[in-house]
Structures are given as structure tokens and as C-alpha cells.
N, C-alpha and C positions, 0 to 999 in steps of 0.2 A: 415489433413496434415499440415495446417497452425499452429495449436496448437502445434504439435510436433516440428516444426521448432522454434517456439517461446520458448518452454520449453528448447530445445537444446541450443538456443542462451543464455538464462538466465543461464543455467548450465555452459556454457562456460564462461560467464561473471563472475560468482562466482569463477570459477577456475582461471581466469585471475587476479582477484583481490587478490588472495592469493599469487601471485607472485609479484615481485617488479615492480611497474607500470613504464612505460616509460614516459618521459616528453611529455606533449601534445604540439604538434606544431600547428600553426594556420591552416595548411592544413588538420590536422586530425579532425577538427571540424565537417566536413561533413562525416567522416568515419562511418562505421557501428557501431564500438565500441562506438564512441561518441554519436551516435543516441540511442544506447541501454542504455547508462548511463543516457541520458536525459529522456528516457522512464521510467527507474527505479526510478529516482528522482520524476517524476510526479506520479508514482504509490505509492511511499512512502507518498507523500502529500495526495493522495486520501485515502490511508489506515488510515492516521491520522484523516482525516475528518470523515470517516466512524466510527472509534472508538469513536469519540466524539458524533456522532449521536446515536450510540448504548448506550452509557452511559446516554444520555438524555432520550432515550426510556425506559431504565431500571428505571430511576427516575420517569418517568411518570407512569409506571406500578406499582411501589411501592405506589405512591400517589393514584392511582385508587383503589388499594387493601385497603388502609386505608379508603378511602371514602366508599367503599362497607361495610367494617367492622363497621364503625360508623353509616351507614345507617341502618344496621341490629339491632344495639343496641337501636335505638329510635323508 
């Protein structure tokens, strides 16, 4: 049930962003919309970190394959 609510909230956030955004007031900082935007920004940062980690793992895998290939030649 929690996952459904999170997905619904994210879908609503995507829909809300396609409309003209209202100016943020200081009182809106604690609003659910502001909280969701903060979570979305944190998730984007996490996804970037994960993408970098995956690229590093791919490079390590390529190097391991080269070492295996060179080991078989000798």
C-alpha cells in the first residue's frame, strides 16, 4: 500500500510539473509538495551515484576479461 501511495504521489508530481508552477512561499517549504520535490532531488543524486558505480564496475569487468585473456595466452 505504501508503494502505491508513493507511486501515485510521484505521478501527481510529474503531472504538476507539466503545469505552470506556483511561486514557492516560505510557508510551503514544509508542504507535502516541497517534501516530494526534496525526495525527488535526493533520488536523482542517488541515481547519478549509482550510474557512476555501474560504469566503474563495467570497466573493472572489462579489465578482468583482459587479464583472463592474457593469462590464457601465456
